[in-house]
C-alpha positions as CSV (number, residue, x, y, z in Angstrom):
1,M,-8.5,155.0,-60.2
2,K,-5.3,155.4,-58.2
3,L,-7.3,156.0,-55.1
4,K,-9.4,152.9,-55.8
5,A,-6.2,150.8,-56.4
6,R,-4.7,152.0,-53.1
7,L,-7.9,151.1,-51.3
8,V,-8.0,147.6,-52.8
9,T,-4.3,147.1,-52.1
10,G,-4.9,148.2,-48.5
11,V,-7.8,145.8,-48.0
12,M,-5.8,142.9,-49.4
13,L,-2.9,143.6,-47.1
14,T,-5.2,143.8,-44.1
15,T,-6.8,140.4,-45.1
16,L,-3.4,138.8,-45.5
17,V,-2.2,140.0,-42.1
18,A,-5.4,138.8,-40.5
19,C,-5.1,135.4,-42.1
20,G,-1.5,135.2,-40.9
21,L,-2.5,136.0,-37.4
22,L,-5.2,133.4,-37.5
23,V,-2.7,130.8,-38.8
24,L,-0.2,131.7,-36.1
25,N,-3.0,131.6,-33.5
26,G,-4.1,128.2,-34.8
27,N,-0.6,126.8,-34.6
28,L,-0.2,128.2,-31.1
29,R,-3.5,126.7,-30.0
30,V,-2.5,123.3,-31.4
31,A,0.8,123.4,-29.6
32,V,-0.8,124.3,-26.4
33,E,-3.4,121.5,-26.8
34,F,-0.6,119.0,-27.4
35,T,1.6,119.9,-24.4
36,A,-1.3,120.5,-22.0
37,D,-2.4,116.9,-22.0
38,P,-4.7,115.9,-19.1
39,A,-2.5,112.9,-18.2
40,A,0.5,114.0,-16.1
41,G,3.7,113.9,-18.1
42,Q,2.0,112.9,-21.4
43,G,3.5,115.8,-23.4
44,A,6.9,114.9,-22.2
45,G,6.3,111.2,-22.8
46,R,5.3,111.7,-26.4
47,A,8.2,113.9,-27.1
48,A,10.6,111.5,-25.6
49,Q,9.2,108.5,-27.4
50,G,10.8,109.5,-30.7
51,A,14.1,110.6,-29.0
52,V,15.0,107.3,-27.4
53,T,15.9,104.3,-29.6
54,S,17.1,100.8,-28.8
55,R,20.7,99.8,-29.1
56,Y,21.5,96.3,-30.1
57,G,24.5,94.1,-29.7
58,G,25.4,90.6,-28.5
59,K,27.4,87.5,-28.8
60,A,26.5,84.0,-29.8
61,V,28.0,80.7,-28.6
62,V,27.7,77.2,-29.9
63,G,28.2,73.8,-28.2
64,P,27.0,70.2,-28.0
65,G,23.4,69.2,-27.2
66,N,21.9,67.5,-24.2
67,K,19.0,65.1,-24.5
68,K,17.6,65.6,-21.0
69,L,13.8,66.0,-21.1
70,L,13.3,69.1,-19.0
71,N,9.5,68.8,-18.8
72,E,9.8,65.5,-16.9
73,E,12.5,66.6,-14.5
74,Y,11.3,70.2,-14.0
75,G,7.6,70.4,-13.2
76,V,5.4,72.8,-15.1
77,N,2.3,74.5,-14.0
78,S,0.5,75.9,-17.0
79,N,-0.9,79.4,-16.6
80,V,-4.6,79.8,-16.6
81,S,-5.6,82.5,-19.0
82,N,-8.1,83.4,-21.6
83,G,-7.7,85.6,-24.7
84,F,-7.9,85.8,-28.4
85,S,-5.5,86.7,-31.2
86,A,-5.6,90.4,-32.1
87,M,-2.0,91.4,-32.8
88,N,0.2,91.2,-35.8
89,S,4.0,90.6,-35.7
90,G,6.8,91.2,-38.1
91,Q,7.2,94.9,-37.1
92,H,10.6,96.4,-37.9
93,P,12.6,96.8,-34.6
94,N,13.0,100.5,-35.0
95,K,9.6,101.5,-36.3
96,S,6.4,101.8,-34.3
97,P,2.8,102.6,-35.1
98,E,1.3,105.9,-34.1
99,K,-0.3,106.1,-30.6
100,G,-4.1,106.2,-30.4
101,P,-6.1,108.5,-28.2
102,Q,-5.9,108.0,-24.4
103,E,-8.7,105.8,-23.2
104,K,-10.8,106.8,-20.2
105,N,-10.8,104.7,-17.1
106,K,-13.9,103.8,-15.3
107,I,-14.0,101.9,-12.0
108,L,-17.0,100.7,-10.2
109,G,-19.2,103.0,-12.2
110,R,-17.4,106.1,-11.2
111,Q,-15.1,108.2,-13.5
112,V,-11.6,108.2,-12.0
113,S,-9.1,110.9,-13.0
114,L,-5.9,109.5,-14.4
115,T,-3.9,112.3,-12.9
116,V,-3.1,113.3,-9.3
117,E,-1.9,116.7,-8.1
118,H,1.7,116.1,-7.0
119,K,2.6,119.1,-4.9
120,Q,6.1,117.6,-4.2
121,H,7.0,117.2,-7.9
122,N,9.0,120.0,-9.5
123,N,8.4,121.2,-13.0
124,D,11.8,120.0,-14.2
125,Q,11.0,116.4,-13.4
126,E,7.6,116.4,-15.1
127,N,8.9,118.1,-18.2
128,R,12.0,116.1,-18.5
129,T,12.5,114.1,-21.8
130,S,16.1,113.1,-21.5
131,Q,18.2,111.3,-18.9
132,P,19.1,113.4,-15.9
133,K,22.8,114.1,-15.0
134,Y,23.9,113.1,-11.5
135,T,27.1,112.0,-9.9
136,G,27.7,109.0,-7.7
137,S,25.6,105.8,-7.4
138,K,22.0,106.3,-6.1
139,L,21.6,102.6,-6.1
140,K,24.5,102.0,-3.7
141,N,23.2,104.8,-1.5
142,L,19.8,103.1,-1.5
143,Y,21.1,99.8,-0.3
144,K,23.0,101.5,2.5
145,H,19.8,103.2,3.8
146,P,18.6,101.8,7.1
147,L,15.3,100.6,5.5
148,Y,17.4,98.2,3.4
149,R,19.7,97.1,6.2
150,I,17.2,95.8,8.7
151,P,18.3,92.3,9.7
152,E,15.9,89.5,8.7
153,R,15.1,86.9,11.4
154,V,15.3,83.7,9.4
155,S,15.3,80.4,11.3
156,T,16.4,76.9,10.0
157,S,12.7,76.0,9.3
158,D,12.3,79.1,7.1
159,Y,14.5,77.7,4.3
160,L,12.8,75.9,1.5
161,L,15.1,73.1,0.6
162,K,16.3,70.4,3.0
163,P,20.0,70.8,2.1
164,A,19.7,74.5,2.9
165,R,18.1,73.7,6.2
166,W,20.9,71.3,6.9
167,L,23.6,73.9,6.0
168,H,22.1,76.5,8.4
169,A,21.2,74.1,11.2
170,T,23.2,73.6,14.4
171,A,25.0,70.3,15.0
172,E,22.0,69.1,17.2
173,E,19.4,70.2,14.6
174,R,21.3,68.3,11.8
175,K,20.6,65.0,13.6
176,H,16.9,65.5,12.8
177,I,17.2,66.6,9.2
178,K,17.1,63.8,6.7
179,L,18.0,64.9,3.2
180,D,16.3,61.9,1.6
181,E,15.6,58.2,2.2
182,N,19.2,57.2,1.5
183,S,21.1,60.2,2.8
184,G,24.3,59.7,4.7
185,E,27.6,61.4,5.5
186,E,28.7,61.2,1.9
187,Q,25.7,63.2,0.6
188,N,26.0,65.7,3.4
189,E,29.6,66.3,2.3
190,E,28.4,67.0,-1.2
191,V,26.0,69.6,0.1
192,L,28.8,71.3,2.0
193,H,31.0,71.5,-1.1
194,E,28.4,72.6,-3.5
195,K,30.0,75.2,-5.9
196,K,27.4,75.9,-8.6
197,P,25.9,79.4,-8.2
198,W,22.5,78.5,-9.4
199,R,22.2,75.8,-6.8
200,L,23.5,78.0,-4.0
201,L,21.0,80.6,-5.0
202,Q,18.2,78.0,-4.6
203,Y,19.6,77.2,-1.2
204,G,18.9,80.8,-0.2
205,I,15.1,80.6,-0.9
206,T,13.1,81.2,2.3
207,R,9.4,81.7,3.1
208,Y,10.0,85.5,2.9
209,S,12.0,85.9,-0.4
210,L,13.9,84.1,-3.2
211,Y,17.3,85.4,-2.2
212,A,19.0,87.5,0.5
213,R,19.8,91.2,0.0
214,N,23.5,90.6,-0.4
215,D,23.6,87.2,-1.9
216,P,26.6,87.1,-4.2
217,N,25.1,84.2,-6.2
218,V,22.5,86.5,-7.8
219,E,25.2,88.2,-9.9
220,E,26.9,84.9,-10.6
221,V,23.7,83.4,-11.9
222,L,23.1,86.5,-14.1
223,K,26.6,86.2,-15.4
224,A,26.0,82.6,-16.3
225,I,22.7,83.4,-18.1
226,R,24.5,86.0,-20.2
227,T,27.6,84.1,-21.2
228,Q,27.3,80.3,-20.8
229,E,26.8,77.9,-23.7
230,V,23.3,76.7,-24.4
231,T,23.2,72.9,-24.3
232,Y,19.5,72.1,-24.8
233,V,16.3,73.8,-25.7
234,E,12.7,72.7,-25.3
235,M,9.3,74.4,-25.4
236,K,7.4,75.1,-22.2
237,P,3.9,73.7,-22.6
238,G,0.8,75.7,-21.9
239,G,0.2,79.5,-22.0
240,T,-0.9,81.7,-24.8
241,Q,2.6,82.7,-26.0
242,L,5.8,80.9,-26.7
243,K,8.3,80.2,-24.0
244,L,11.4,78.0,-24.1
245,F,13.3,76.1,-21.5
246,M,17.1,76.5,-21.9
247,E,19.7,74.4,-20.3
248,F,23.2,75.9,-19.9
249,E,26.6,74.2,-19.6
250,D,26.5,74.4,-15.7
251,T,23.2,72.4,-15.9
252,S,21.2,75.4,-14.8
253,I,17.8,76.1,-16.4
254,G,16.5,79.3,-17.7
255,L,13.1,80.4,-19.1
256,F,13.4,82.3,-22.4
257,K,10.9,84.8,-23.8
258,P,11.7,86.2,-27.3
259,W,11.7,89.8,-28.6
260,R,8.3,90.7,-30.0
261,W,8.0,94.5,-30.1
262,P,10.4,97.5,-30.3
263,R,10.9,99.3,-27.0
264,D,8.9,102.4,-27.9
265,R,5.8,100.6,-29.2
266,E,3.0,100.8,-26.7
267,T,-0.2,98.8,-26.2
268,P,-2.9,100.2,-28.4
269,P,-5.6,101.8,-26.2
270,D,-8.4,99.7,-27.8
271,H,-6.8,96.4,-27.0
272,F,-7.8,94.3,-24.0
273,Y,-5.1,93.5,-21.5
274,F,-5.4,89.7,-22.3
275,T,-4.7,90.2,-26.0
276,D,-1.4,92.0,-25.5
277,Y,1.9,90.6,-26.5
278,E,4.3,89.6,-23.7
279,R,7.4,91.8,-23.7
280,H,10.8,90.3,-22.9
281,N,12.1,93.6,-21.7
282,A,9.1,93.9,-19.3
283,E,10.4,90.7,-17.5
284,I,13.8,92.2,-17.1
285,A,12.5,95.5,-15.8
286,A,10.1,93.7,-13.4
287,Y,13.0,91.9,-11.8
288,H,14.9,95.1,-11.2
289,L,11.8,96.9,-9.8
290,D,11.1,93.9,-7.5
291,R,14.7,94.1,-6.1
292,I,14.6,97.9,-5.7
293,L,11.3,97.6,-3.7
294,D,13.1,95.0,-1.5
295,F,10.5,92.3,-2.2
296,R,13.1,89.9,-3.7
297,R,10.3,87.6,-4.9
298,C,11.0,87.7,-8.6
299,P,13.7,85.3,-9.9
300,P,16.8,87.0,-11.5
301,V,16.2,87.9,-15.2
302,S,18.7,89.0,-17.8
303,G,18.6,89.9,-21.5
304,R,20.7,88.2,-24.0
305,W,21.3,87.8,-27.8
306,F,20.9,84.4,-29.2
307,N,21.7,82.9,-32.6
308,V,18.3,81.4,-33.7
309,T,20.0,78.7,-35.7
310,S,23.0,77.5,-33.7
311,E,21.6,78.2,-30.1
312,I,17.9,77.4,-30.5
313,R,17.2,75.2,-33.6
314,Y,20.4,73.0,-33.4
315,K,20.1,72.6,-29.6
316,S,16.5,71.3,-29.6
317,E,15.1,67.9,-30.3
318,D,11.5,69.1,-29.8
319,E,9.7,68.1,-33.0
320,K,6.8,70.5,-32.4
321,L,9.3,73.4,-32.2
322,L,11.6,72.3,-35.0
323,K,8.9,71.9,-37.7
324,T,8.0,75.6,-37.3
325,F,11.4,77.0,-38.4
326,F,11.6,78.7,-41.8
327,V,13.4,81.5,-43.7
328,S,11.4,84.7,-44.3
329,P,11.2,86.3,-47.8
330,I,14.0,88.8,-46.7
331,G,16.3,86.0,-45.4
332,N,15.7,86.1,-41.7
333,V,15.4,82.9,-39.8
334,C,12.0,82.6,-38.1
335,F,9.9,80.2,-36.0
336,F,6.7,80.3,-34.1
337,G,6.5,77.1,-31.9
338,D,3.4,75.7,-30.4
339,C,1.1,77.5,-27.9
340,S,-2.6,78.4,-27.5
341,Y,-3.0,81.6,-29.5
342,Y,0.1,83.4,-30.7
343,C,2.0,80.5,-32.4
344,N,1.4,80.7,-36.1
345,T,2.9,82.3,-39.2
346,E,1.0,85.5,-38.5
347,H,2.8,85.8,-35.1
348,M,6.2,84.5,-36.1
349,I,9.4,85.2,-34.2
350,C,12.2,86.3,-36.5
351,A,15.8,87.3,-36.2
352,I,16.1,91.1,-35.9
353,K,19.9,91.4,-36.6
354,D,22.2,89.8,-39.2
355,Q,19.4,87.4,-40.2
356,H,20.2,85.0,-37.3
357,M,20.4,87.1,-34.1
358,L,17.4,87.4,-31.8
359,E,17.3,89.1,-28.4
360,G,15.2,87.8,-25.5
361,S,15.0,87.5,-21.7
362,V,16.1,84.6,-19.6
363,A,14.8,84.0,-16.1
364,A,16.6,81.8,-13.6
365,Y,14.4,78.8,-13.0
366,L,13.0,77.8,-9.6
367,P,13.9,74.4,-8.0
368,R,12.5,71.3,-9.6
369,W,8.8,70.7,-9.0
370,Q,9.5,67.3,-7.4
371,E,11.9,69.0,-4.9
372,A,9.8,72.1,-4.2
373,P,6.2,71.8,-5.3
374,R,4.2,75.0,-5.6
375,K,0.5,75.8,-5.1
376,T,-1.5,78.1,-7.5
377,W,-3.9,80.6,-5.9
378,K,-6.6,82.6,-7.7
379,H,-5.9,86.3,-7.2
380,P,-8.9,87.7,-5.1
381,W,-9.0,90.8,-7.4
382,K,-8.7,88.8,-10.6
383,R,-10.1,90.4,-13.8
384,S,-12.8,88.7,-15.8
385,Y,-10.7,88.1,-19.0
386,S,-13.8,88.8,-21.0
387,R,-14.8,91.5,-23.5
388,V,-18.3,91.8,-22.0
389,K,-18.3,90.5,-18.4
390,K,-17.0,92.2,-15.3
391,A,-15.4,90.6,-12.3
392,E,-17.2,90.4,-9.0
393,W,-15.1,93.2,-7.4
394,E,-15.9,95.5,-10.3
395,V,-19.7,95.4,-9.7
396,T,-19.6,95.2,-5.8
397,D,-19.0,97.9,-3.3
398,G,-15.3,98.1,-2.8
399,E,-15.2,98.1,1.0
400,A,-17.8,95.3,1.2
401,F,-15.7,93.2,-1.2
402,C,-12.6,93.9,0.8
403,R,-14.3,92.7,4.0
404,Q,-15.3,89.5,2.2
405,V,-11.7,88.8,1.1
406,R,-10.3,89.6,4.6
407,S,-12.7,87.2,6.2
408,S,-11.8,84.3,3.9
409,P,-8.7,82.0,4.2
410,P,-5.8,82.5,3.6
411,Y,-6.3,86.3,3.9
412,D,-8.0,86.2,7.3
413,K,-4.8,85.6,9.2
414,G,-1.0,85.6,8.7
415,R,0.9,87.5,6.1
416,R,-0.9,86.7,2.8
417,F,-3.2,89.8,2.8
418,G,-0.1,92.1,3.1
419,D,1.5,90.1,0.3
420,V,-1.4,90.8,-2.0
421,L,-1.1,94.5,-1.2
422,D,2.6,94.4,-2.0
423,L,1.7,92.7,-5.3
424,T,-0.8,95.5,-6.0
425,V,1.9,98.2,-5.5
426,Y,4.2,96.2,-7.8
427,D,1.7,95.7,-10.5
428,F,0.4,99.3,-10.5
429,L,4.0,100.7,-10.9
430,M,4.4,98.5,-13.9
431,G,0.9,98.9,-15.3
432,N,0.4,95.1,-15.2
433,M,-3.3,94.2,-15.4
434,D,-2.6,90.5,-16.1
435,R,-2.4,89.1,-12.6
436,H,-5.0,86.3,-12.6
437,H,-3.1,83.8,-10.3
438,Y,0.0,83.6,-8.1
439,E,2.0,80.8,-6.7
440,T,3.5,79.9,-3.3
441,F,5.7,77.0,-2.1
442,K,3.6,74.2,-0.6
443,A,6.3,73.5,2.0
444,F,5.4,76.8,3.8
445,G,1.6,76.4,3.8
446,N,-0.2,79.7,4.1
447,N,2.7,81.4,5.8
448,S,4.7,82.2,2.6
449,A,5.3,85.1,0.3
450,P,4.0,84.7,-3.2
451,I,6.4,84.3,-6.1
452,H,6.4,87.2,-8.5
453,L,6.2,85.4,-11.9
454,D,5.0,86.2,-15.4
455,Q,5.2,90.0,-15.8
456,G,5.5,90.0,-19.6
457,R,2.4,92.2,-20.1
458,A,3.7,95.0,-17.9
459,F,5.1,98.3,-19.1
460,G,2.7,98.5,-21.9
461,R,1.7,102.2,-21.7
462,T,3.5,105.3,-20.5
463,T,0.7,107.9,-20.5
464,H,-2.0,105.9,-18.9
465,D,-2.1,104.9,-15.2
466,E,-4.5,102.0,-14.6
467,I,-6.1,103.1,-11.3
468,S,-8.2,100.0,-11.1
469,I,-5.1,98.0,-10.2
470,L,-5.0,100.0,-7.0
471,V,-8.5,98.8,-5.9
472,P,-7.2,96.5,-3.1
473,I,-5.3,99.5,-1.5
474,Y,-8.0,102.2,-1.7
475,S,-10.9,99.9,-1.1
476,C,-9.3,98.2,1.9
477,C,-7.4,101.4,2.9
478,S,-4.4,99.3,3.9
479,I,-0.7,99.0,3.0
480,R,2.3,97.4,4.7
481,K,4.3,99.8,6.9
482,S,7.6,98.8,5.4
483,T,6.3,99.2,1.8
484,W,4.8,102.6,2.7
485,A,8.2,103.7,4.1
486,R,10.1,102.6,1.1
487,L,7.7,104.3,-1.4
488,Q,8.2,107.5,0.5
489,L,11.9,107.1,0.2
490,L,11.6,106.4,-3.6
491,A,9.7,109.6,-4.1
492,R,12.6,111.7,-2.8
493,E,15.1,113.4,-5.1
494,D,18.0,111.4,-3.6
495,Y,16.4,108.0,-4.3
496,R,14.1,108.7,-7.2
497,L,12.8,105.5,-8.6
498,S,13.3,106.3,-12.2
499,D,17.0,107.1,-11.5
500,L,17.4,103.8,-9.6
501,M,15.8,101.7,-12.3
502,R,17.9,103.4,-15.0
503,E,21.1,102.7,-13.1
504,S,20.1,99.1,-12.1
505,M,19.3,98.1,-15.7
506,R,22.3,99.8,-17.2
507,T,24.5,96.7,-17.0
508,D,22.1,94.4,-18.9
509,P,23.5,93.2,-22.3
510,I,20.5,94.5,-24.2
511,T,20.2,97.9,-22.5
512,P,18.3,100.2,-22.7
513,I,15.5,98.1,-21.2
514,L,12.9,100.8,-20.9
515,T,12.4,104.0,-22.8
516,E,12.6,107.3,-20.8
517,P,8.8,107.8,-20.7
518,H,8.3,104.5,-19.0
519,L,10.9,105.5,-16.3
520,L,9.1,108.8,-15.8
521,A,5.8,107.0,-15.4
522,L,7.2,105.1,-12.4
523,D,7.8,108.4,-10.6
524,R,4.3,109.6,-11.3
525,R,2.8,106.3,-10.1
526,V,4.8,106.4,-6.9
527,R,3.1,109.7,-6.1
528,I,-0.3,108.3,-7.0
529,I,0.1,105.5,-4.5
530,L,1.3,107.8,-1.8
531,D,-1.5,110.2,-2.3
532,T,-4.0,107.4,-2.2
533,V,-2.7,106.1,1.1
534,E,-2.6,109.7,2.5
535,K,-6.3,110.0,1.8
536,C,-6.9,106.7,3.6
537,I,-4.9,107.9,6.6
538,K,-6.9,111.1,6.9
539,K,-10.1,109.1,6.7
540,K,-9.2,106.2,9.0
541,G,-6.0,107.0,10.9
542,V,-2.5,105.7,10.7
543,E,-3.1,102.7,13.0
544,K,-5.9,101.3,10.8
545,V,-4.1,101.9,7.5
546,L,-0.5,100.8,8.0
547,L,-0.1,97.1,8.6
548,E,2.7,96.1,11.0
549,D,5.0,93.7,9.2
550,L,8.2,93.8,11.1
551,E,7.7,90.6,13.1
552,H,10.4,88.8,11.0
553,L,12.7,91.8,10.7
């Protein structure tokens, strides 16, 4: 009996040990499967998502109203878009839904890997989940680099506004510049003594960019957006989501987009690009990215906290807007406005702090439509904005479609084709699939850089790189030489893009603007672009791939 008991006890111990090893092995296998995600940096990204939380703080100001009708004085060009309501608002600012499985990306019928081998990346960078420690200012060093100090050759005729042309003209040239039908010496003196930063910033708009590299008025305009009293509020008509015109005490105009989602909430993989919410923080990050890339085609944007009652409701006389205000069951002041799809009680915009405070982004507004009319162009690689149909470029041979685009105006000559390639780089880094149209100033004809507007659907996912955005670059095997050189610089340790973006956005009132996984995704995408171009260079040679664009530099 004792022998049998010992045998039974031995068998039970052996079974328990074996089960324990299986459990340990199972846990180890699960851990390995989680960290060895096929998308580069996905393990690090998921781990960091829960570690970085938004910090909130702000200041409200109150003042008298202004009855000026902004829509009459400031021309509006409604965005052309298509979509349907598929989202739900009211999410707590510090809670996010669980992420879904990573969707597979298919382009032109071929499976495309979402990862690229980056031999120049080190393991510390790819596995990083917290902010790196470094001394000094990488941003200041970047702007001191020769690539960012190349003089621009801007002539008098390159300025957008007549007062700006008059200011930069010689005495002889001024004789031939008439500011308007009744202009005289008195008006010329007013132009000379203009002191408002927002107006001086508009005077700096040229056919190449919206502001010069060292224009001090950029920071002055951002300061005004962040601190000045709101005097009037009115809805911007058109579009699928709510936007507000805001007028400040210095008579400048800003375009406001409200908070919708917490920073760490990402676009669900099953959602189409045209059903996504617009993110106010994406607009802010897009401005900083545009400046770091040295495009300078995106108007300055800043974050700010607003009192929903005293700075929006009480400053508006827009009846369509005012009738949508209400108080939620938990006491937060809410509204939803009037727009195509996302303006109803299911998609309400509510205060997220102290029942009245709401954060949002405010973009400096462009010159009045009457003063500087703009033209809207369909993007040649526009998506179908349909759940079932594909765009022409998605079902056509890539190189053949590129030849078709390059043989058609305005892409057959001048700078516009290179501008679209720059826009491709810009959108891919942000993960922005919502680029259906773009605008240029009519005064410059076809020889003008596009304005980088409406990036609210960018920065939606951290672990997915939408390779289809790069179709113009790898189908045409082309990129601007200056853009190529700057991307190489931004891939280096001394000028790493994620570090530059983190530093650049640090001074914004609603920082942090992006979570750490979004910043790391920027570095990964820089390498993807560089590797794509390198393959083109090996295939076609440097001379055929890199577009010379230094004629105005």
